[in-house]
Steps between C-alpha positions, in 0.01 A plus 500: 500500500650789301275694267562599140564876484468641148556868430190720537470569131282353226783267396520372859136393486569311178812343652298382802241335275766315299683386814178365651420303182849348513449404866163342423680294235735371772193396698366309200258754354596567138495856364178440305318318783186670627657536845812671362300737280267593786778555754704697244206729425429563870869571567515732199195700613609528864859587403379763251286653775798499738707685240224745410339568838744379767832634382719707728833630377781265594266214598422188298198274516519137611334191357440168670313199364450185703361175366286354778445153354297349786265800485495490115585868465765756423547792736623811321629802694621829353631755749581865443614793711190721492222444751292805408398358161300192595306285252140597451205276427546308177252643250490491122563855373308650207596355162670819382760503782843371403592380849346396828419136426786337691325435829185396312708232325652393832149480649390276211803268510567468873305299755550799729727801530569789733768719647668562833742756642864398481741558785692732511369677188252448221248231423469149362230416249434126487292260296430129523461312171374143466762244404426169332582177683855377466716669237704289262874545511756628752393641834678768692478608859152646456597867493621760258646804649 
């Protein structure tokens, strides 16, 4: 399945979040549903990290979200072109720091998360978020990408 490839700029991270919320709506999860808000926040944090830490000139990041209904979860993947900058342990930074909370938020919201090298270049950071039972409304093919 094709992946969504936003530009590797701050606006691209925002675009990815909005597109994922629209896709969740097609699957029956309204924009204010807990599932949509949680997935949108995880996508926003991982996409922002891809833009900030994984950017290589001329390369975009990729976003994929799958709704795995039988497993009651969403699988979120954000890939970038830089392997050397891998995610560190998710820790809450001191209160006076303006950044550094993204992976801590992902750790709190996801059932599990991690990263893996991406062939031929870069890495994929993934997270699995719990999904409620059956959504109400239209259902798509199970993937956003």
